[in-house]
C-alpha positions, 0 to 999 in steps of 0.5 A, a space after each residue: 568183193 563182188 562188183 556188179 554193174 547196171 548206176 549225210 550220215 546218221 543225223 540226217 537219217 534220224 531227222 527223216 524218221 527212223 531211217 536208221 533202226 535202233 534195233 536189229 530186224 531178224 529172219 530165220 535162215 534155212 539152217 535155223 540161224 537168225 539173219 540180222 540186218 542193221 543200217 550202219 550209215 546213210 547217205 542222203 540225196 547224193 549220186 552214189 556209185 553202186 559199190 561198197 568196199 571192205 571198209 564200208 566206203 562208198 564213192 559218190 558225186 555231191 549235188 555240187 558236182 564234187 567227187 568224194 568217198 564216204 565211210 559209212 561207219 565213221 561218217 568221214 568224207 574225203 575229196 577226190 580231185 575234181 573232174 567236172 561232169 565225171 561220175 565215179 562208179 566203183 572203188 577198191 579196198 585200198 581206195 582207188 576209184 574208177 569212173 567215166 567222163 563224157 569226153 575224157 572217157 575212163 577216169 582213175 582216181 588214186 588212193 590219194 585222190 589224184 586223177 588220171 584220164 585214161 581215155 576212150 577205146 579206139 573207134 568209140 566216141 564215149 564210155 558209158 556212164 556207170 559202166 566202169 568196174 575195177 578189181 583189186 588187181 587193177 583190171 577195169 571193165 567198161 562199156 564204150 559205144 559209137 553211133 550209127 545213123 540209120 535215121 540221121 535224126 536219131 543216131 543209135 548207140 552200139 555198145 561194146 565191152 572192154 577190159 583195160 589194164 595198165 600194161 595191156 590198154 583196152 582189149 575188146 571182149 567181143 566183136 560187134 554183133 556177137 551180143 557180148 555184155 560184160 557186167 562184173 569183175 572180181 578182184 583177180 580180174 575175172 570178168 563175167 556177163 553174157 555172150 550170144 545169150 549165154 552166161 560167160 566169163 573172160 579170163 585175163 589170159 584171153 580165154 572165154 568160158 560159157 556157163 550151162 543152164 539147168 536142164 530143160 529148154 532155156 532161151 538165154 542165160 546171163 551173169 550179173 555178179 562174180 565172187 573172188 571164189 569164181 562163183 557166178 550169179 545171174 539168171 536164166 529165162 525159159 520160153 513161156 515165162 512172160 519175161 520173168 527170169 529164174 535166179 541162178 548160181 554157178 559154182 563152175 561152167 557145168 554147175 548151175 543151181 537155181 536159187 529159191 525165190 518166192 515162186 514168181 521168178 527173180 534175178 541174182 545180181 551180186 555174190 560175196 566170198 562168204 556165200 551171201 547173194 543179192 538180187 530181186 524177186 517178184 512177189 506175185 504172178 500178176 505184179 511185175 514189181 520186185 523186192 530186193 532180197 538176200 540169199 544166205 549161205 545156205 540158200 535161203 531167201 530173205 526179203 530186205 523189206 522184212 529185215 529192215 524197219 522201213 519208214 512209212 511210205 519208204 521203198 527199198 529199190 535195190 541192193 546195189 552191191 555187197 562186200 566180203 564183210 557182208 555189208 550191202 549198199 541199198 538204194 531207198 526212196 522216202 515217201 516224197 521220193 528223196 533218194 537214200 543210200 544205206 550201208 547195211 550190215 548182215 550177220 
């Protein structure tokens, strides 16, 4: 299951006007098969973590500040032990949840909902909200920060990436000034991101690998997601690209492959073990807005707004996560900008 950074079930969606399609939208993939997408559940107005486990469960915070887990298929909710002002950010297949709190730092909820306050890495002042990610092996990736004061009126945060394990505690992934940004962790504890403007992976044994760009001059590369087969996805940027990236997949450190987009650039953000990749692409050379897409296992891109029946005025903002059952967590906004989180089944 790919866990990547960045941070009311069916009846409610029906009231908002066909947010859950009764049929299934389709598109052809490049192998001649049909790609189907179907909304199986909708969470309205809550603050959902950008992760979905293999059971279709999503961790979220209610409007009242309670932490819960929602099952998109059954609509059931289970409560976690409340930690005021904490925000869940990821969960495992067996129901463990990870998150952050402004003073308690890293927070872990067990499958039974009980809570453990892990704390803040030494030398830091806080854990960045939305940053903790957890693999099935218990490895947690997080970003913490301290403040510097070049201007006393406006202290600046310095962000640093860490691995946390129950046996090893907090382990710094890169020293300050190295430009290390860790973004995702797979179920075996492999962490990916970028170091010194190059896509990189950090192994549990402490080894670090960098990932090559495709041929040609590249100003920087980065990884945003990783599958349990150690496939990395992200992007690369070339000089003169006006800030636009090329969505990229790596099957190994020396095996980059540019993904087909709509001709105007984009970025891959998540990948599962079955070969589905999520991300965003630009739709024109002059418009910087993007649309969420999925690449099928054959490499064909599919716009999500063409796979799903989006109500008038609604906007699909992003694919937040993908699990190994080909389910997506999709963030959407209604015409009056109410947030909705959709669990979508691909097949």
